[in-house]
N, C-alpha and C positions, 0 to 999 in steps of 0.2 A: 208478513204472510203467516197466517195461522197454520200450525201443524195439525194434521188430521187427528181426530179424537182416538184415544186408545192406542197411540203409537208405542208408548213406553210399556214394556211388558212387565208384569209382576205376577208371580216371581220371575227371576231371570230365565231367559230361554236360550238354549245352546244353539250355536251356529251350525247349520248343516250345509256342507259344500264338499264336493268330490275330493279336492286336494287337501282340505284342512277342516276337520270336523270338531275341533275343540271349542270350549267356551273361551271367549276372549273379552278383555275389559277395555272400556272406552273412557278416556279422561279428556274432558274438553280443554284442558290446559296444554294439550300436546301439540297445539298448532305452532310448530317451529318452522324455521326456514328450510328450503329444500335440501341444503347441505346436511341438515340433521336427519333427513329421511333416507339419505343415500349411503351405502357402504362403499366408500371410495376405493377400497382395496379391490373391489370387484369390477369397477368401472374401467373401460378402455383408456389407456394413456394417450394423450394428444401430443403431437409434435410441436404445436404452437398455440398460443392464446391470442387471438386478435382483439385489440383494445377498442377500436372504433367500428360500430356496426350500422350507424345511421345511414351512411351512403348506400350500403348493401340493401337495407330493408326498404329503401325508397325506390327500388327497381320495380319494373312491371311484373305482373303475374307470370308472363311468359319467360322473363329473365330469371325469376325466382325458381320456376320449374326446372330450368336448365341447371341452375346452381345446385338444387336439391338432388337432381338425378346424378350429378357429378360428385356428390358427397361433400359439398362445400361446408355444410354445417359441422362436419367432423373436425374442423380445424379449431373449434372453440366450444366449450360447454356453454359459456355465456352467450355466444352467438346463436347457438341452437335454441336456448331458452328464449331469447328475444325474438327469434324468427318464428318459433311456435306461437307465441302470444300475438305477434303482429299478424300472422297469417289467419289464425283462428278468429281474431276479433274483426276481421274483414269479411267473414262468412255471413251472408244474409240469413237472418233468422226470423222466426215468428215474432210478432210485435211484443208479446209478453213472454220473455225468457228469463228464468231465474238467474241471478248473477251472484257475485261474491258477497255482497251485502245480505242478500236473501239467505245464502248459505250460513253465514255467521249467526244470523237470527235463528234459523231453524236448528242449527247445531246446538245452540244454547238451550233451546226449548226441548230438544230430544235428549241430550246427554247431560244437561245441567252444567252449572258453572264450576262447581268443585267436586261434586259427588261422582262416584264411579258406578256405572251400571252396565248391564249386558243386553245386547239386542241381536236378533237374528238378521241375517242378510235378506234382502227382498226375495220374494218367491220367483221373480223372473230370472234369478241366477241359479235356480235349482238344477243341479247336475252339471253346471258349467265349470270349466277349468279356470283356475285362478293363479296365473304365474306372478311371482314377486320380483323377478329379475335381480336388480342390485339394491333393493330397498333394505333398510334396517327394520328391526321389530317395530319401531315407532312409525316407520313408513307403511308397514303392513296394516297397522291400526288405522292410519290416516286413510288408506284406500278403502277400508271397510266402512269408515264413517261417511266418506263421500258417496259410496254406493247406497248406503241406507238413506241418505238425504235425497239422492236421485230417485229412489223408490217412493219417497214421500211426495216429492215435487213433480214427478212425471208418472202419475198413476196409470197412464195409457200404455206404458211399457209392460208387456206380458212375458217376453222372452228375449234375451239379449246376451248371447254367449261371448261376444267380442268385447263387451263393455269393461270387464275387470282388467283386461290387458291394456286397453286404451287409457284407462284411469291410471294404472300403474306406470306406464311409460311416460305419460305427461307429468306425473308427480315428480319424476326425476329432474324435470326442468322447469318446475313452477315454484314460485316463491313460498307458497303455503297451500294448505288445503282449499281455502276459499278461491284462490286463483285457479287451481286445478279444476274445481267444481265449475267455475265460471266458464272455462274453456271447453270442458266436456259438455256443458249445457248447450253451447253454441253448435257443437257437432250434432247433438240430439235434435235440436230445434231448427236445423238448417232447412230452409224452404227454397233453396235454389233449384229451379226446374231442370238445370243441366248437370247437377252433380248430387250424389247421395253418399252418405257416410255410414250410418248405423241402422241396421234392421232392428225393429223393436217389437216383433211378434214372432211366434213360432211359424206362422204362415209365411211371413216375409223372409225369415231365415231359411226355411226349407226351400222356398222358391229360389233364393240365391244359391243354395247348394245344388239344386237341380240345374240352374243356369250354368254353374261351373262345370257340372257334368256334361252339359251340351257343348260347352266350349272345349273341354278336354276331348270329347268325342271327335270334334272337328280339327283341333289344332295339335293334338297328341294322339293320333289314332293307334300307334303301336303300343303306347303305354296304356291307353284305354282298353285295348284288346287284352293286354296282359292282366289288367285288373278284373276285367269281365270273366276271364278264364280261371283266375286264381281265387276269386272270392265268391261267396254265395249270394252276396248282396252288394252290387256296385254302388247303389245309392248310399249305403251305410259308409262305404269308404270315402266317398266324396263329401259326406256330411261333416267330415273333420278337416276340410280344407283350410278353414280359418285358424284352426289349432296348429296346423303346420307352420303358419306364418307367425302367429302370436301365441307362443306356448312351447313349441318344440325347437324352433330356431334359437340360437344364442342371442344375447342381448344386442351385441353390435350389429347383427343382421336385422333384428326386429326394429331397432331404432332407425336404421337406414330406410326400412320399409315405411315407417311412420313419417319420415321426412317427405317422401313423395305422396303418401296417402293424404296428408293434410292439404296438399295443393291440388290433387287430382281425383280424390274420392275413391269409391269402391272399385271402379274399373281397373285401377292400377293393381289392386290385390289379385284380381283375376290373372293379369299378366304375369305377376311374380309366381303365383302358384303353378301356372302352366309351365313356366321356365323350370321350376323345380321338378315338375313331373317329367319333363323331357330329359333332364339330367339323370333322374332316377332310372329311367328306362335305359339310358346309356350304361349306367352302372350294372344293371341286371344283365344286360347283353354281354358286357365284358367279363362278368363272373361266370357266365354259362351255367348257372345253378337254377334249379327249379324253385320258384317262390311258393312256400307253403302257408306262410302267414303274411299276407299282403299288408295288413294294417300295421303289424309290428315292424315289418321291414321298412315301410315308409316312415314310421316314427323314428327308427334308428337312423335312417338316412338323413332326416331333418336335423336330428340332434348332433350328428357328426358331419354336418355340411362342410366344415372347413377342410375336410379331407378331399373334397370333390370339386369345390369351386369357391372363389372369393366372392364377397358381397358385391364388389364392382362388376365382376363377370356376370353374376346373377342378374343385376339390374340391366346390364348391357343386353343380355339375351332376352330379358323380359320386354324391353322396349323395342326389340327387333321383331317381335311377334306382330303380324298384321291382324289385329283384332277387329271384331265388329265395331261399328260406330257406337257411341254412347246411346244414341236413340234406339238402335237395333237391339242392344243389350237390354234396354228398358222394356222394349216390346216383348222380348223373350221372357223377361222376368214376369211381366204381366200375364203372358200366356201360361206360364208355369203356375202362377198364383190361381188363375182361373181353373186350371186342371185340378189343383189341390182342393179348391172349394167344391168342385164337382165330386171329388173323392170323399168329401165330408170333413176336411180339415178346416178349422175355424181360426180366427185371429187370436183368440185367447187360449187355444188348446196348448197344453203343456207338451214338452218333448216326449216323443214316443218313437219306437223303432218301426222302420218300414221294411216290409218283406218284398222280395223280388216278385214281380208280377207273374213270371213264368214258374209255375209250380212244377218242380222237377219230378214229383211223384205222380201227378195227374196228367201232365202234358203227353199227348200222343199224336204223332204225325207219321204218315207213310213215307215221308221224304227226308226229314231231318231228325236228329236225336234231340232230347231235351237240352243237353249241353250246347249243341250247335244253335238251337233256338234262343238260348239264353244270351249267347254272344250276339246274334242278330238283333235281339231285343235291346241290347245295350247300345247298338248303333242308332237306334231310333230316338228322336228328340224326347227328352225326359217327360214332357207333358203328356205324351202318348204312352210311353213305356210304363207309366204308373198303373195302367190297366192291363189285365190279363188277356192273352190272345184267345180269339174265338174263331173256329173254322167256319168260313162262309161258303166255300166251294171246294169240291174235291172231285177229280175225274173218277176216282175209284167209287164214289158214291153217287155223283151227279152225271157221270158220263162225259164223253168228249164232244161237248156242244157249246159253241160260242154264245148262242142265245141264252142257254142256261147259265153260262158264266156271267153274262151281263145281268140277268135277272136276279142272280144270287148276290152280286156285288153292288148293285145300284143302291144308293142310300147310305153307303158306308164310306167314310174317309177319316184317316188314311187307311191303306191296306198294304199287306205284304204278299207279294206273289212269289211262290216257290215252284221250281220245276226240277224234275230228275229226268235225265236222258236215258236212253236204252244202254248207254255205255257207263251208267252209274255216276255220271257227273251231276253236280247239283249247283244251281245258281238261282238268281231271283232279283227282285226289285222292291224298294219301298216307294210307294206311290201316294202322293199327298191329296189328290183330288178324287172326287166321286166319278166313277165311270159314266155316270149319267150325263156328265158335261159334254160327252161326244155328240149328244143330240142337238146341241146349240148350233152346230155347223150345218145342220140340215142334211146330214148324210154324207157330206164331203169329209175328206180326211184332214182335219185340223188338229193341232197339238194344244194341250192344256197342261195344267199342273203348276208347281212352284219349284224354286231352287232348293227346297229341302228334299226333293226326290233323289234317290241314288240307286245304283245297281251294285250287285255283289256276286261273288262266287263263294261256294262253301266247300266243294270237293272238286278236284283233289287238293286245292289250297283255298284258305279262307282269306278273302280280301274285299274291301269296299271301295267303290269309285263314286265320288261325289260330283256335283255340278262343277264344271270347269272353272267357273268364276269364283268358287270357294277355294278350290285347290290352287288357283293361279290369280291371286288378287291383283296382280299387275295388269290384268286384262279388264278390270272393272272400271272402264272409262266410257261406258255406254251412256247414252243420253236418255233421261226419263221422259216418258211421253207427256205432252201437254194434255190438259183436260179434254180438248177437242180430239186429239189423237187417240186418247183412251177409249173414246166412244166408238171409234171405227174398229172393224174386225181385223184380226191378223190375217195376212195372206195365207191362203191354204196351201200346204205342201203337196207334193205330188201324190197321187193316189197309191195305195199300198200295192195294187196289182199292175203298176206301170212298168215294171222291169221283169225280165225273165225269171229272176230269182225271187220275185215277190217282195223286194224291199226297195226303199226309196233310193234312187240314184240322184245325187246332187253334186254339182260342181262348186257350190258355195262353201267357202272356208272362212274361219274367223279372221276378220280384218278390222281391228278395233282402232278407230281414229283417236288422236289426242285432242282433248277438249281445249278450246281457246281460253275459257274462263273457269279455272278451277277444276276440281275432280269430283265426280259424282259416283258414289259407291252403289252397287246393286245390293238390294236386300234379298236374301234367299226366301224370306217369308212372303214376298209378293208374287202374284200370279203373272203369267206371261204378258197379259194385256196391259200391265202397268208400265211397260218399258218399250221403247223403240230401239231394239237392239241392232247393232250393225249388220248382223247376219241372222236370219231366221233359224239357222242350224245351231245357234248358240243356246237355244232354249226349247229344243224338241224333247220334252219330258215324257209325255204319254199321248197316245192316239188310238182310237178304236173305230172300226167300221164293220160292215157285214163281211168284209174279206179277211179280217184278222185284227191283231193288235200289234202296236209298235211301241217300244220304249227306247228313247234316245235316238238321235238322228244327226245328220251332217256327215257326209262321206260314207255312211253306213248306219246300221242300227245296232244298238247294244243288244236288243232282243226283238225279234220279229217272229210271231207265231201265227200260223194260218187259221182259217175258219174252222177246220176240223180239230184244232188243238192237238194235232199229231206231228206236224213237221214245223221246224223253225230254223232260224239262222241267227248267228251272233257275230258281230264285227266291231272293229274300232269305230267309235262315233265321236263327234266333236262336242256334243253336249256333256258327256261324262269323261271324255279322254281315256276311255277304257280299252284294254286289249279284249279279244274275244273271251267271253265268260266260260266257254266250254268248246267242244269241237264246233267249228264254224257252221256246218250243216248238220243238224241233229234231229233225232226223232224223240218225241216226248213219251216217256214211260208213265210219268205221273205229274199232275199239276194241282197245286193247292193255292187258295187265297185265304189269308187270315185277316180278320178285323180286330177291333179293340173293344172289349166288353165295357159297356157304359161310357165309351169315349164319345 
C-alpha cells in the first residue's frame, strides 16, 4: 500500500499534544517484543501463570464474557495476550482492513530502515490525553509510530480521543508494533451492526458524550443534580467521561475495563462510568462538603479509586445497572448526532467548547431563577438541552386563557411547563409532544406523549419524577403492539370533568403480566400508540381538552389544571409514581411554557 505523498516532514516538525509536547525520535529498528515495551516493575504482580490456554479460548462468546467480567484474564499475562488477539481477530470488519504486513510496509516507507526522523502525531489527536501506563520509553515511541500509521491508513478519522489509550493498553499484551496495529485496525474497522468500539469524528464523540449525559441523568439522578448545580457547564463535565476510564484510573483498573470492552463494546463503558459516578456521589454525601471544583474533584476521585472501591466491586456494580438496550442506546446516539448537526456541528469539526444553553445573564422568568432553570434544563435529554429556552406562553403576558395557551404552544415540541402557586410553591413538567396532538381524538380526552415525559417540583424541594417504567425496569414486561394493533386508536380515558374534583377517577392499577416467551423492554422514545400496555394508566403522559389539561394519570393526576388556568390539583399517579408536587388543591399564581429555540 502506497503511503500518501508528503507524509515525511522536512524539516522535522515537533509533536504537539496536551500531555507531551516535546520533539521525539523514531527509529524503525525499535520493533521489539512486548516485553521490551513494558516496565515490569510497574505492572501488577500475578498469583499464578496458567500454561495452557487453548481450551479456554475455544469457549463461546457468552462464556468468554463471563470469564472477562470475573477477571479470569488477570491470572496470566500470556493468557490475557492470547485472549485479546483471539477476541479481536474474530471481530467482523470491513473487507479491506490494514493488517500487520501493511503496517510493516508503511512504517518502513514513513520512518526509513535505518535513519531517524521526527514526525507530528495525526491532527485527529489534537488536544487528546495520552496515557502511557506501564510502558517504557521504547513503548512510548512505538505507540506514537502506530498512531501515525493509523493517521495515514485511516484518513476518514478526524477526532478520536480514546485511541491513544487503546493503543497503549493493547501494546502491553501484543508481540510487536505490527500486531498491535493489526488489532487496533480491527476495532476501528468493525462493521458489526450490534456492537461499536471507537468513535472517529468529533460529531460521533460529542454524541457519545451527550448520550452518557442522558444515561447519567436517568441512572444517577442525584449525582447528575450535583454536577448541574456545581458546574457552569454540565456538558463539559460529561465530555471527559472516557478520560475517567482511560487516563485517570490506575492501570489495573483500566486493563480490567479493556477486558470486557473488547467483548462487549462501548455500551460497557457507559455502565462502568455510571457506576463510578454513583460511587462518587456516595463519597460527596459522606464528606458533607460543598463541591467547588467538580471536574477537579472527579479527577481526584478517579485517580484515588482504590481508596473507595476495588475493581471487582466496580464491575459488579456496573453490570448491576439496568441499562437501555443496545438498540435504544444507538437510537439515542443517532438522535443526539442529529441535534448536533442542526446546531451546526460537522463530522470533521475539531474539538471546541460548548456553552450551557441557559444563559445565566440573559435568562428571565417570573417563576424560576436562572440557577433553577439550569438544573431543570440539565434534566432534559441532551439533544434538546443543546438549544436555549424560549418563552412561548406566560399568564403575566398572555392572560389566563386555555385557548391562548394552546395557540401559543401548538407547533412546538418538546415544551417545559412551569407553574407557581399562590403559596409560592413551584412545580412543572417536561412534555415531549405537541399539544396539537389533542385534536386527533376529535375533542375527546385521550392521552399522548412518550416515556421521556417527566414531572418535577422546584420549591420547596427540587425533585424529578420519570415514567414508572424507567424508574422500575422490572415492570417493563408489556407486550409491543402488532402492526394491526398500532393502527387502532387507544381507548379514551374518562373525560376531565367526570369527577367532582375535575380529575380522572380510575380504578385501574398497574398489573404487568409475565411474558411466556422472553422479555420485551419498553423504549421511552416511543409514543403510546406503539405499545399495548397492560393498563392504560401506565402511559397517561399528557392530555388536553376544552375543560383543561392533565399530566400523568392512574389513580390520580400528577397535574390537573382547569380551563381558566386558575385552579389545579396534584396527586400521586401511576404514570410517574410521584407524590403530590405541591399542595394538593392549589391556585395558580403564574404559569409559563418554554420551548427550545431552533429545536
